[in-house]
C-alpha positions as a printed NumPy array, in Angstrom:
array([[  0.024,   0.024,  -0.088],
       [  1.28 ,   3.641,  -1.074],
       [  1.614,   5.426,   2.117],
       [ -0.068,   9.177,   2.263],
       [  2.232,  11.945,   2.986],
       [  1.89 ,  13.372,   6.362],
       [  1.326,  16.793,   5.078],
       [ -1.758,  15.72 ,   3.352],
       [ -5.296,  15.829,   4.803],
       [ -6.535,  12.147,   4.445],
       [ -8.592,   9.866,   6.81 ],
       [ -6.345,   7.093,   6.065],
       [ -4.414,   6.285,   9.406],
       [ -0.484,   6.357,   9.491],
       [  1.322,   3.188,   9.706],
       [  2.534,   2.372,  13.178],
       [  6.21 ,   2.78 ,  12.097],
       [  5.644,   6.251,  11.213],
       [  6.411,   9.053,  14.053],
       [  3.157,  10.912,  15.124],
       [  2.867,  14.323,  14.113],
       [  3.39 ,  16.782,  17.198],
       [  0.241,  17.984,  18.911],
       [ -1.659,  20.59 ,  16.879],
       [ -1.819,  23.321,  19.529],
       [  1.922,  22.994,  20.576],
       [  3.861,  26.214,  20.396],
       [  6.824,  26.215,  18.229],
       [ 10.359,  26.374,  19.717],
       [ 11.516,  29.953,  18.687],
       [ 15.222,  29.543,  19.548],
       [ 17.475,  27.7  ,  21.833],
       [ 19.961,  29.052,  24.515],
       [ 22.203,  27.877,  27.165],
       [ 21.579,  28.898,  30.776],
       [ 23.645,  32.142,  30.921],
       [ 22.371,  33.318,  27.61 ],
       [ 18.868,  32.909,  28.509],
       [ 19.06 ,  34.577,  31.676],
       [ 20.757,  37.448,  30.092],
       [ 18.042,  37.791,  27.896],
       [ 15.422,  37.814,  30.537],
       [ 17.292,  39.981,  32.655],
       [ 17.799,  42.549,  30.04 ],
       [ 14.102,  42.666,  29.108],
       [ 13.088,  42.801,  32.768],
       [ 15.364,  45.514,  33.449],
       [ 14.227,  47.633,  30.631],
       [ 10.508,  47.285,  31.433],
       [ 11.252,  48.183,  35.274],
       [ 12.541,  51.395,  34.251],
       [  9.09 ,  52.119,  32.579],
       [  6.818,  54.62 ,  34.28 ],
       [  3.791,  52.485,  33.181],
       [  2.465,  50.363,  35.949],
       [  1.33 ,  47.632,  33.404],
       [  4.69 ,  47.306,  31.977],
       [  6.112,  46.791,  35.563],
       [  3.731,  44.212,  36.184],
       [  4.721,  42.617,  33.052],
       [  8.36 ,  42.629,  34.216],
       [  7.428,  41.226,  37.515],
       [  5.461,  38.372,  35.779],
       [  8.394,  37.483,  33.628],
       [ 10.688,  37.413,  36.849],
       [  8.103,  35.27 ,  38.569],
       [  8.217,  32.654,  35.819],
       [ 11.964,  31.984,  36.681],
       [ 10.832,  30.81 ,  40.055],
       [  8.423,  28.145,  38.694],
       [ 10.716,  26.543,  35.965],
       [ 10.294,  22.853,  34.991],
       [ 13.642,  20.747,  34.598],
       [ 14.149,  18.885,  31.33 ],
       [ 16.888,  16.595,  30.071],
       [ 19.863,  18.106,  28.592],
       [ 22.129,  21.479,  29.631],
       [ 20.515,  23.741,  27.193],
       [ 17.612,  25.814,  27.819],
       [ 14.717,  26.731,  25.479],
       [ 12.123,  29.452,  25.365],
       [  8.63 ,  28.243,  24.072],
       [  6.329,  31.34 ,  22.941],
       [  7.35 ,  34.801,  22.74 ],
       [  8.801,  36.775,  25.581],
       [  8.729,  40.273,  23.896],
       [  4.937,  40.696,  24.679],
       [  2.776,  43.752,  25.622],
       [  0.388,  42.489,  28.027],
       [  0.52 ,  40.565,  31.188],
       [ -1.945,  37.625,  29.859],
       [  0.292,  36.582,  27.267],
       [  3.281,  37.029,  29.387],
       [  2.084,  34.486,  31.742],
       [  0.979,  32.023,  29.123],
       [  4.508,  31.769,  28.277],
       [  6.67 ,  28.722,  29.566],
       [ 10.267,  28.216,  30.533],
       [ 11.876,  25.035,  30.444],
       [ 15.403,  25.076,  32.27 ],
       [ 17.883,  22.766,  34.116],
       [ 17.151,  22.284,  37.737],
       [ 20.632,  23.645,  38.655],
       [ 19.958,  26.926,  37.409],
       [ 16.862,  27.138,  39.609],
       [ 19.025,  26.652,  42.672],
       [ 21.056,  29.521,  41.735],
       [ 18.367,  31.7  ,  40.813],
       [ 16.398,  31.202,  44.212],
       [ 19.708,  31.623,  46.162],
       [ 19.901,  34.857,  48.318],
       [ 23.124,  34.485,  50.041],
       [ 23.454,  33.177,  53.692],
       [ 25.224,  30.235,  52.37 ],
       [ 22.244,  28.631,  51.116],
       [ 21.085,  26.991,  47.778],
       [ 18.197,  24.977,  47.009],
       [ 18.209,  21.628,  45.251],
       [ 20.341,  20.41 ,  42.314],
       [ 23.821,  19.265,  42.611],
       [ 25.16 ,  19.575,  39.164],
       [ 28.65 ,  21.352,  39.284],
       [ 28.2  ,  21.777,  42.997],
       [ 31.611,  20.456,  43.671],
       [ 33.362,  23.61 ,  42.61 ],
       [ 31.059,  25.633,  44.723],
       [ 31.619,  23.4  ,  47.662],
       [ 35.224,  23.867,  47.291],
       [ 34.801,  27.631,  47.477],
       [ 32.384,  27.444,  50.428],
       [ 34.511,  25.013,  52.557],
       [ 37.709,  27.149,  52.156],
       [ 35.773,  30.489,  52.941],
       [ 34.393,  28.567,  56.208],
       [ 37.978,  27.667,  57.145],
       [ 38.769,  31.527,  56.884],
       [ 35.564,  32.436,  58.943],
       [ 36.75 ,  30.154,  61.762],
       [ 39.884,  32.319,  62.137],
       [ 37.438,  35.102,  63.051],
       [ 37.022,  33.234,  66.565],
       [ 40.896,  34.019,  67.163],
       [ 40.008,  37.616,  66.002],
       [ 37.139,  37.833,  68.445],
       [ 39.083,  36.548,  71.262],
       [ 42.042,  38.949,  70.714],
       [ 40.107,  41.887,  70.339],
       [ 37.864,  41.314,  73.407],
       [ 40.964,  40.312,  75.585],
       [ 42.542,  43.711,  74.565],
       [ 39.584,  45.881,  75.478],
       [ 39.277,  44.282,  78.853],
       [ 41.769,  44.649,  81.812],
       [ 44.68 ,  42.136,  81.743],
       [ 43.3  ,  40.087,  84.776],
       [ 40.463,  38.977,  82.625],
       [ 42.17 ,  38.341,  79.231],
       [ 42.484,  34.578,  79.417],
       [ 38.868,  34.216,  80.635],
       [ 37.503,  35.94 ,  77.561],
       [ 39.633,  33.703,  75.293],
       [ 38.298,  30.702,  77.028],
       [ 34.768,  31.926,  76.425],
       [ 35.415,  31.958,  72.712],
       [ 36.586,  28.286,  73.016],
       [ 33.405,  27.461,  74.739],
       [ 31.305,  29.182,  72.072],
       [ 32.821,  26.788,  69.318],
       [ 32.675,  23.649,  71.412],
       [ 29.325,  23.777,  73.039],
       [ 27.71 ,  26.249,  70.566],
       [ 28.901,  23.988,  67.667],
       [ 27.459,  20.829,  69.48 ],
       [ 23.946,  22.264,  69.966],
       [ 24.011,  23.541,  66.472],
       [ 24.666,  20.086,  65.141],
       [ 22.17 ,  18.693,  67.765],
       [ 19.119,  21.06 ,  66.874],
       [ 20.248,  24.432,  65.462],
       [ 20.415,  23.249,  61.808],
       [ 17.285,  21.481,  61.905],
       [ 15.148,  24.268,  63.482],
       [ 16.78 ,  26.553,  60.724],
       [ 16.589,  24.269,  57.429],
       [ 14.851,  21.159,  58.614],
       [ 12.475,  19.837,  55.949],
       [  9.553,  17.46 ,  57.272],
       [  5.894,  17.946,  57.363],
       [  6.322,  19.905,  60.58 ],
       [  8.316,  22.575,  58.849],
       [  6.379,  25.836,  58.888],
       [  6.997,  29.767,  58.161],
       [  8.347,  30.146,  61.79 ],
       [ 10.874,  27.299,  61.954],
       [ 12.157,  24.264,  60.246],
       [ 11.86 ,  20.766,  61.687],
       [ 13.573,  17.309,  61.102],
       [ 17.139,  16.192,  60.742],
       [ 18.061,  16.616,  64.309],
       [ 21.546,  15.484,  65.143],
       [ 22.148,  15.737,  61.298],
       [ 23.736,  12.733,  59.673],
       [ 22.3  ,  12.772,  55.87 ],
       [ 22.812,   9.864,  53.445],
       [ 25.37 ,   9.562,  50.847],
       [ 23.095,  11.067,  48.067],
       [ 22.648,  14.241,  49.897],
       [ 25.65 ,  14.699,  52.327],
       [ 27.61 ,  16.891,  50.038],
       [ 25.338,  19.762,  49.906],
       [ 24.008,  19.215,  53.627],
       [ 27.226,  19.032,  55.118],
       [ 28.477,  22.119,  53.185],
       [ 25.552,  24.076,  54.268],
       [ 25.86 ,  22.976,  57.816],
       [ 29.336,  23.763,  58.203],
       [ 28.912,  27.208,  56.956],
       [ 26.112,  27.973,  58.924],
       [ 27.695,  26.761,  62.199],
       [ 30.326,  29.447,  61.645],
       [ 27.562,  31.931,  61.549],
       [ 26.14 ,  30.309,  64.75 ],
       [ 29.134,  30.71 ,  67.012],
       [ 29.671,  34.113,  65.78 ],
       [ 26.482,  35.205,  66.894],
       [ 27.046,  33.888,  70.324],
       [ 30.758,  35.341,  70.558],
       [ 29.262,  38.845,  70.146],
       [ 27.645,  38.525,  73.386],
       [ 30.632,  37.489,  75.272],
       [ 32.477,  40.91 ,  74.852],
       [ 29.533,  42.797,  76.03 ],
       [ 29.408,  41.028,  79.221],
       [ 33.07 ,  40.75 ,  79.912],
       [ 34.707,  40.989,  83.447],
       [ 31.665,  40.317,  85.356],
       [ 29.631,  37.343,  83.934],
       [ 29.697,  34.226,  85.908],
       [ 31.711,  31.741,  83.803],
       [ 29.734,  28.537,  84.418],
       [ 26.513,  30.506,  83.668],
       [ 27.956,  31.573,  80.456],
       [ 28.755,  27.949,  79.529],
       [ 25.136,  27.225,  79.902],
       [ 24.121,  30.392,  78.137],
       [ 26.566,  29.549,  75.267],
       [ 24.945,  26.156,  74.828],
       [ 21.441,  27.227,  74.625],
       [ 21.942,  30.423,  72.765],
       [ 22.042,  28.478,  69.533],
       [ 18.268,  28.674,  69.449],
       [ 18.399,  32.463,  69.584],
       [ 20.264,  32.485,  66.024],
       [ 18.887,  29.226,  64.44 ],
       [ 15.139,  30.399,  64.435],
       [ 15.664,  33.76 ,  62.536],
       [ 18.172,  32.205,  60.309],
       [ 15.408,  30.056,  59.096],
       [ 13.118,  33.237,  58.556],
       [ 15.844,  34.794,  56.421],
       [ 17.476,  31.997,  54.378],
       [ 15.451,  29.042,  54.415],
       [ 12.784,  28.448,  51.741],
       [  9.817,  28.167,  54.341],
       [ 10.771,  31.355,  56.024],
       [  8.266,  33.908,  56.162],
       [ 10.742,  36.851,  55.564],
       [ 12.201,  34.851,  52.701],
       [  8.977,  34.619,  51.161],
       [  8.345,  38.336,  51.453],
       [ 11.722,  39.066,  49.56 ],
       [ 14.073,  40.025,  52.354],
       [ 17.827,  40.518,  51.32 ],
       [ 20.557,  39.738,  53.941],
       [ 23.412,  38.183,  51.817],
       [ 25.898,  37.58 ,  54.61 ],
       [ 24.116,  38.121,  57.897],
       [ 24.055,  41.735,  58.922],
       [ 20.65 ,  40.984,  60.301],
       [ 20.442,  37.216,  60.905],
       [ 24.039,  37.185,  62.655],
       [ 25.173,  40.742,  63.754],
       [ 21.773,  42.427,  64.487],
       [ 20.753,  39.213,  66.269],
       [ 24.033,  39.1  ,  68.284],
       [ 23.934,  42.648,  68.989],
       [ 20.3  ,  42.712,  70.42 ],
       [ 21.206,  39.867,  72.668],
       [ 24.202,  41.714,  73.821],
       [ 22.286,  44.676,  74.74 ],
       [ 19.826,  42.627,  77.047],
       [ 22.572,  40.626,  78.524],
       [ 24.716,  43.772,  79.379],
       [ 21.5  ,  45.438,  81.006],
       [ 20.591,  42.276,  82.778],
       [ 24.104,  41.644,  84.479],
       [ 24.593,  45.248,  84.978],
       [ 27.89 ,  47.328,  84.774],
       [ 31.238,  46.643,  86.355],
       [ 31.724,  47.577,  89.834],
       [ 32.498,  51.452,  89.892],
       [ 32.414,  51.824,  86.382],
       [ 30.372,  54.959,  86.239],
       [ 31.232,  56.38 ,  89.644],
       [ 33.585,  59.062,  88.051],
       [ 31.505,  59.67 ,  84.736],
       [ 31.159,  57.871,  81.593],
       [ 34.539,  58.247,  79.98 ],
       [ 35.657,  54.842,  78.27 ],
       [ 38.059,  52.709,  80.434],
       [ 41.746,  52.213,  79.303],
       [ 42.403,  49.143,  77.018],
       [ 44.267,  46.285,  78.709],
       [ 46.258,  45.479,  75.543],
       [ 45.738,  47.938,  72.674],
       [ 48.09 ,  45.82 ,  70.496],
       [ 45.852,  42.45 ,  70.935],
       [ 42.816,  44.696,  70.092],
       [ 44.377,  45.799,  66.829],
       [ 45.851,  42.346,  66.061],
       [ 42.398,  41.062,  66.656],
       [ 40.841,  43.457,  64.219],
       [ 42.951,  42.562,  61.452],
       [ 42.127,  38.896,  62.028],
       [ 38.418,  39.792,  61.762],
       [ 39.124,  41.918,  58.719],
       [ 40.802,  38.841,  56.926],
       [ 37.965,  36.482,  58.279],
       [ 35.263,  38.983,  57.139],
       [ 36.318,  38.645,  53.273],
       [ 35.616,  34.977,  53.713],
       [ 32.514,  35.441,  55.616],
       [ 30.949,  37.709,  52.915],
       [ 32.614,  36.173,  49.741],
       [ 31.464,  32.723,  50.867],
       [ 28.049,  33.913,  51.35 ],
       [ 27.457,  33.951,  47.689],
       [ 27.757,  30.242,  48.158],
       [ 29.395,  29.2  ,  45.103],
       [ 31.377,  30.498,  41.951],
       [ 29.448,  28.464,  39.184],
       [ 27.529,  30.43 ,  36.619],
       [ 27.443,  33.98 ,  37.584],
       [ 28.024,  33.597,  41.258],
       [ 32.005,  34.255,  40.762],
       [ 31.163,  37.556,  39.592],
       [ 29.136,  38.462,  42.708],
       [ 31.936,  36.876,  44.806],
       [ 34.48 ,  39.341,  43.078],
       [ 32.192,  42.415,  43.71 ],
       [ 31.908,  41.273,  47.308],
       [ 35.794,  41.338,  47.86 ],
       [ 35.934,  44.827,  46.556],
       [ 32.804,  46.204,  48.283],
       [ 33.889,  44.495,  51.659],
       [ 37.358,  46.188,  51.361],
       [ 35.746,  49.554,  50.053],
       [ 33.541,  49.743,  53.056],
       [ 36.247,  49.178,  55.707],
       [ 38.201,  51.808,  53.992],
       [ 35.325,  54.284,  54.34 ],
       [ 34.731,  53.151,  57.848],
       [ 38.461,  53.496,  58.728],
       [ 38.647,  57.094,  57.447],
       [ 35.48 ,  58.096,  59.313],
       [ 36.911,  56.714,  62.681],
       [ 40.287,  58.208,  62.252],
       [ 38.86 ,  61.572,  61.192],
       [ 36.404,  61.683,  64.224],
       [ 39.004,  60.64 ,  66.734],
       [ 41.41 ,  63.093,  65.555],
       [ 38.891,  65.902,  65.597],
       [ 37.68 ,  64.831,  69.159],
       [ 41.039,  64.117,  70.913],
       [ 43.681,  65.309,  68.555],
       [ 44.986,  61.914,  68.445],
       [ 43.966,  58.408,  67.183],
       [ 42.237,  56.418,  69.806],
       [ 42.692,  52.815,  69.17 ],
       [ 39.25 ,  52.062,  70.187],
       [ 37.755,  54.441,  67.688],
       [ 39.797,  52.999,  64.883],
       [ 39.198,  49.58 ,  65.517],
       [ 35.334,  50.027,  66.119],
       [ 34.91 ,  52.138,  63.036],
       [ 36.575,  49.665,  60.75 ],
       [ 34.525,  46.739,  62.161],
       [ 31.191,  48.858,  62.094],
       [ 31.748,  49.535,  58.232],
       [ 32.106,  45.846,  57.823],
       [ 28.883,  45.037,  59.491],
       [ 27.221,  47.83 ,  57.429],
       [ 28.283,  46.29 ,  54.073],
       [ 27.593,  42.576,  54.866],
       [ 23.837,  42.402,  54.289],
       [ 24.253,  43.889,  50.809],
       [ 28.157,  42.975,  49.781],
       [ 27.224,  41.46 ,  46.728],
       [ 24.816,  44.074,  45.269],
       [ 26.385,  47.413,  46.18 ],
       [ 28.526,  49.509,  44.016],
       [ 32.048,  50.368,  44.873],
       [ 30.96 ,  54.012,  45.664],
       [ 27.992,  52.887,  47.628],
       [ 30.139,  50.588,  49.618],
       [ 32.657,  53.329,  50.535],
       [ 29.7  ,  55.713,  51.665],
       [ 27.894,  52.934,  53.507],
       [ 31.045,  51.99 ,  55.384],
       [ 31.659,  55.67 ,  56.288],
       [ 28.367,  56.232,  57.747],
       [ 28.561,  52.767,  59.37 ],
       [ 32.086,  53.728,  60.896],
       [ 30.393,  56.925,  62.259],
       [ 27.481,  54.987,  63.919],
       [ 29.786,  52.708,  65.69 ],
       [ 31.948,  55.362,  67.205],
       [ 29.105,  57.813,  68.153],
       [ 26.774,  54.938,  69.456],
       [ 29.258,  53.675,  72.092],
       [ 29.195,  57.09 ,  74.309],
       [ 25.322,  57.017,  73.824],
       [ 25.319,  53.492,  75.57 ],
       [ 27.691,  54.583,  78.234],
       [ 25.381,  57.5  ,  79.022],
       [ 22.583,  55.361,  79.396],
       [ 24.778,  53.09 ,  81.994],
       [ 24.764,  49.924,  79.486],
       [ 28.437,  48.721,  79.979],
       [ 29.855,  47.245,  76.939],
       [ 33.466,  47.048,  77.123],
       [ 34.054,  46.068,  73.386],
       [ 31.204,  48.196,  71.949],
       [ 29.392,  45.12 ,  70.584],
       [ 25.733,  46.783,  70.79 ],
       [ 26.87 ,  49.68 ,  68.59 ],
       [ 29.159,  47.749,  66.211],
       [ 26.898,  44.918,  65.51 ],
       [ 23.428,  46.13 ,  66.568],
       [ 23.174,  49.754,  65.129],
       [ 25.388,  48.983,  62.21 ],
       [ 23.386,  45.843,  61.722],
       [ 20.2  ,  48.04 ,  61.301],
       [ 21.876,  50.43 ,  58.938],
       [ 23.046,  47.737,  56.885],
       [ 19.653,  46.421,  56.211],
       [ 18.302,  49.972,  55.591],
       [ 21.04 ,  50.598,  53.002],
       [ 19.666,  47.794,  50.966],
       [ 16.21 ,  49.197,  50.97 ],
       [ 17.789,  52.722,  49.894],
       [ 20.531,  52.113,  47.546],
       [ 20.384,  48.597,  45.741],
       [ 19.493,  48.213,  42.164],
       [ 17.716,  44.948,  41.184],
       [ 20.483,  42.587,  39.836],
       [ 20.12 ,  41.097,  36.581],
       [ 21.907,  37.924,  36.804],
       [ 20.797,  36.082,  40.118],
       [ 17.582,  38.094,  40.991],
       [ 18.73 ,  38.196,  44.594],
       [ 16.344,  41.074,  45.22 ],
       [ 13.556,  39.299,  43.387],
       [ 13.471,  42.147,  40.969],
       [ 13.077,  44.977,  43.667],
       [ 15.17 ,  47.96 ,  43.808],
       [ 15.696,  50.355,  46.573],
       [ 13.85 ,  53.641,  47.135],
       [ 16.746,  55.876,  45.634],
       [ 16.678,  53.557,  42.65 ],
       [ 12.914,  54.03 ,  41.834],
       [ 11.859,  50.891,  43.569],
       [  9.453,  52.412,  45.839],
       [  8.996,  51.568,  49.491],
       [  8.391,  47.953,  49.445],
       [ 12.084,  46.783,  49.729],
       [ 12.722,  49.257,  52.369],
       [  9.619,  48.209,  54.154],
       [ 10.432,  44.668,  54.028],
       [ 14.211,  45.063,  55.207],
       [ 12.884,  47.298,  58.051],
       [ 10.307,  44.512,  59.224],
       [ 13.016,  42.003,  59.127],
       [ 14.926,  44.184,  61.654],
       [ 12.021,  44.578,  63.917],
       [ 11.336,  40.954,  63.814],
       [ 15.106,  39.896,  64.613],
       [ 15.288,  42.611,  67.342],
       [ 12.091,  41.481,  69.163],
       [ 12.875,  37.822,  68.998],
       [ 16.722,  38.061,  70.101],
       [ 15.921,  40.299,  72.789],
       [ 13.016,  38.267,  73.933],
       [ 14.709,  34.948,  73.86 ],
       [ 17.868,  35.978,  75.569],
       [ 15.902,  37.611,  78.333],
       [ 14.194,  34.279,  78.872],
       [ 17.165,  32.405,  78.648],
       [ 19.274,  34.488,  81.172],
       [ 16.427,  34.822,  83.591],
       [ 15.925,  31.076,  83.595],
       [ 19.599,  30.448,  84.256],
       [ 19.75 ,  33.152,  87.096],
       [ 16.466,  31.965,  88.729],
       [ 16.845,  28.138,  88.441],
       [ 20.645,  27.505,  87.95 ],
       [ 23.029,  30.018,  89.399],
       [ 23.498,  33.722,  89.539],
       [ 24.698,  35.108,  86.208],
       [ 27.03 ,  37.518,  88.002],
       [ 30.257,  36.913,  89.671],
       [ 30.492,  37.867,  93.291],
       [ 32.302,  40.97 ,  94.353],
       [ 35.339,  39.105,  95.331],
       [ 35.659,  37.254,  92.053],
       [ 35.202,  40.466,  89.963],
       [ 37.67 ,  42.499,  92.085],
       [ 40.382,  39.75 ,  91.762],
       [ 39.6  ,  39.075,  88.079],
       [ 38.225,  36.078,  86.176],
       [ 41.552,  34.743,  85.401],
       [ 42.514,  34.214,  88.96 ],
       [ 39.068,  33.35 ,  90.432],
       [ 37.828,  31.067,  87.426],
       [ 41.102,  29.603,  85.936],
       [ 43.591,  29.767,  88.848],
       [ 45.901,  32.305,  86.686],
       [ 47.946,  34.958,  88.792],
       [ 49.984,  37.575,  86.857],
       [ 52.14 ,  40.192,  88.405],
       [ 51.401,  43.964,  88.019],
       [ 47.82 ,  43.47 ,  86.662],
       [ 46.192,  44.393,  89.876],
       [ 45.699,  40.875,  91.389],
       [ 48.202,  41.119,  94.181],
       [ 46.703,  44.384,  95.333],
       [ 43.258,  42.793,  95.291],
       [ 44.168,  39.682,  97.415],
       [ 46.052,  41.785,  99.958],
       [ 43.026,  43.734, 100.712],
       [ 40.351,  41.055, 100.157],
       [ 42.326,  37.869, 101.249],
       [ 42.577,  34.445,  99.57 ],
       [ 39.769,  32.829, 101.212],
       [ 36.336,  32.804,  99.323],
       [ 33.228,  30.739,  99.681],
       [ 34.942,  28.078, 101.707],
       [ 37.867,  27.947,  99.126],
       [ 41.483,  28.725,  99.678],
       [ 43.249,  30.435,  96.774],
       [ 46.604,  30.588,  98.543],
       [ 47.98 ,  27.631,  96.405],
       [ 47.919,  29.725,  93.178],
       [ 51.373,  30.941,  92.482],
       [ 52.279,  34.113,  90.339],
       [ 52.345,  33.263,  86.453],
       [ 55.761,  33.208,  84.642],
       [ 57.996,  31.68 ,  87.31 ],
       [ 58.803,  28.07 ,  87.544],
       [ 57.669,  27.057,  90.946],
       [ 60.253,  24.218,  91.302],
       [ 63.132,  26.66 ,  90.463],
       [ 61.747,  29.024,  92.994],
       [ 61.715,  26.602,  95.835],
       [ 65.299,  25.363,  94.841],
       [ 66.765,  28.872,  94.752],
       [ 65.088,  29.608,  98.22 ],
       [ 66.568,  26.603,  99.794],
       [ 69.978,  27.414,  98.194],
       [ 69.688,  30.79 ,  99.873],
       [ 69.601,  28.932, 103.284],
       [ 72.625,  26.754, 102.905],
       [ 74.867,  27.518, 105.817],
       [ 78.008,  26.798, 104.126],
       [ 79.05 ,  27.574, 100.455],
       [ 82.871,  27.844, 100.559],
       [ 84.298,  25.508,  98.015],
       [ 81.105,  23.763,  97.266],
       [ 80.049,  23.195,  93.671],
       [ 76.584,  24.187,  92.645],
       [ 75.748,  20.792,  91.635],
       [ 76.56 ,  19.258,  95.093],
       [ 74.493,  22.214,  96.596],
       [ 71.386,  21.664,  94.509],
       [ 71.769,  17.681,  95.536],
       [ 71.502,  18.724,  99.134],
       [ 68.171,  20.949,  98.63 ],
       [ 66.327,  18.599,  96.264],
       [ 64.844,  15.096,  96.606],
       [ 66.455,  12.573,  94.6  ],
       [ 64.106,  10.946,  91.995],
       [ 63.642,   7.28 ,  91.355],
       [ 65.97 ,   7.432,  88.533],
       [ 68.725,   8.953,  90.607],
       [ 68.367,   6.414,  93.675],
       [ 68.807,   3.288,  91.334],
       [ 71.438,   4.393,  88.589],
       [ 74.996,   4.383,  89.157],
       [ 76.465,   7.924,  89.56 ],
       [ 78.865,   7.796,  86.532],
       [ 75.932,   6.806,  84.322],
       [ 73.747,   9.771,  85.497],
       [ 76.69 ,  12.384,  85.303],
       [ 78.111,  11.214,  82.222],
       [ 81.552,  10.977,  83.628],
       [ 84.341,   9.393,  81.866],
       [ 87.847,   8.298,  83.123],
       [ 89.054,  11.725,  82.11 ],
       [ 86.579,  13.385,  84.54 ],
       [ 89.38 ,  13.993,  86.957],
       [ 91.081,  16.336,  84.512],
       [ 88.045,  18.672,  84.598],
       [ 89.348,  21.254,  86.994],
       [ 89.998,  24.997,  87.1  ],
       [ 92.552,  25.826,  84.381],
       [ 92.106,  23.021,  81.684],
       [ 89.908,  22.798,  78.474],
       [ 87.166,  20.514,  80.533],
       [ 86.489,  23.218,  83.185],
       [ 82.913,  24.488,  83.29 ],
       [ 82.422,  27.776,  84.881],
       [ 78.831,  27.039,  85.951],
       [ 79.86 ,  24.269,  88.098],
       [ 81.678,  26.331,  90.836],
       [ 80.952,  29.698,  91.982],
       [ 84.233,  30.93 ,  93.931],
       [ 84.443,  33.727,  96.295],
       [ 86.587,  35.756,  93.97 ],
       [ 83.987,  35.647,  91.116],
       [ 83.258,  39.543,  90.584],
       [ 79.846,  38.591,  88.917],
       [ 78.465,  36.638,  91.956],
       [ 76.795,  38.87 ,  94.726],
       [ 76.671,  35.985,  97.133],
       [ 79.532,  33.276,  96.643],
       [ 79.24 ,  29.97 ,  98.058],
       [ 80.916,  30.056, 101.592]])
């Protein structure tokens, strides 16, 4: 039988060996693009439409952008547009369909915070970038420790360093146990307030790469939020109470982290932008620090003679800590792009520049203000202005221009150095300025996005919204402000409840007066330094407290064994003609080894030992201290 051509209208059915024609109503594929080209086309069209004053045109642009959030995965790496995107009405625009690869969806829906959604294609390169950045972020714990130890008195510097260790050990444990699950858990119980599931996280092989990478990165954020609090309550907070607080405080961070960066979070759904944690980490920690500092009260006598800042224990440590934080901040911000595949490397490069630009602006502001105020550069002003600028750029680090970053850092630096005296006037004792640097500058960071940011065309991190000064209206500014309000209320409330419970049901959160005056290093860790005020304190207060005797704590730096031997040597009645080795043998106890082994094995003497006397080549001047030795104040007699 002769086959009927497929193009002819004939009722005769086609043979089964012939491919069926395409569905009659299926639209034709106009052109095929790879992922980057497709996104450039969509972004260019959307950017042009968003600049139009016509409301219908703006609505059309938003419709096109919304399509990218509901994309269907297809086989292959190419992307196809079915239909015509260059339309003039919303009805036709919403009828267009986009078919893309799932890995592109994950990039398009990532808004920083070290989080991506679904798709593992090419994630290995991203994971290498993220893990390396996280290694750098963990050096910030050293920076925080050095900075805080430099800002407090020297009799408390070890205590503040130990608290930083506690933050990583206990904070890391509780974040693994329940913190990550409350932020990013996925189960039927997950809701817009918090995640649920995956407690004591242990993913299977199919998902462990992405899950462990996200967990590791986010854990560095969680420990940072707790460390911010430790500086604000330094020199008077009970150490054991702090250990409990550090373990439980994970919940203060992990809940709002889910609001901002998890798909289920209500702030994420509204379109909030906080790329590297100005709100989720710094404002959270700053608000907690404010409550903790107020609840524990100021240091004894802090405001008896006015509100002027107290001298630093070690300005050098503070500056060194600032440099380590500066270095770590580059990893903190650049790593928050959560990858380098696709266009993410461009955002990471911009982030590095804007982070540095902002810190430069803050440093210029702090140094200028300090010189104007005091005619000298105060170390505290310089350090906190740089750190305040870094906090200020963190939320929008991948979105700001270099000029915007410089200005935002300059303002942030001024906020930090002007905010600290305000809190002192309110008698909120914050030795390191954590509330001003992390709290106030965290608010400024979020507001800056609502004012200056231009909707980005490559990753749509702002969901197509621009800031107020970019013609985007008040929506983005409103969402950013709402996020600040939510984080402040949550962090302050949760911190108050935790500290109140510790103080009420476990132990007092504040040191006793004796412990505070002798210093936390001596009272909590048995460290007694010279010339830092400890000796003066114990001479007035005594060495007994709460039934404990602290008289066995020896001054730091000396070898107590040598001190004892020297004291016994000084008490010998006869020194004339005696060798030092024989004298030491008289005043020390023979060890097990000395009692059992022959003397020639212990002393290493050979048959030539009799030749080792004054005047020959074997003589050792350290063995004998004669009376006529001019360098000896008290010769052996």
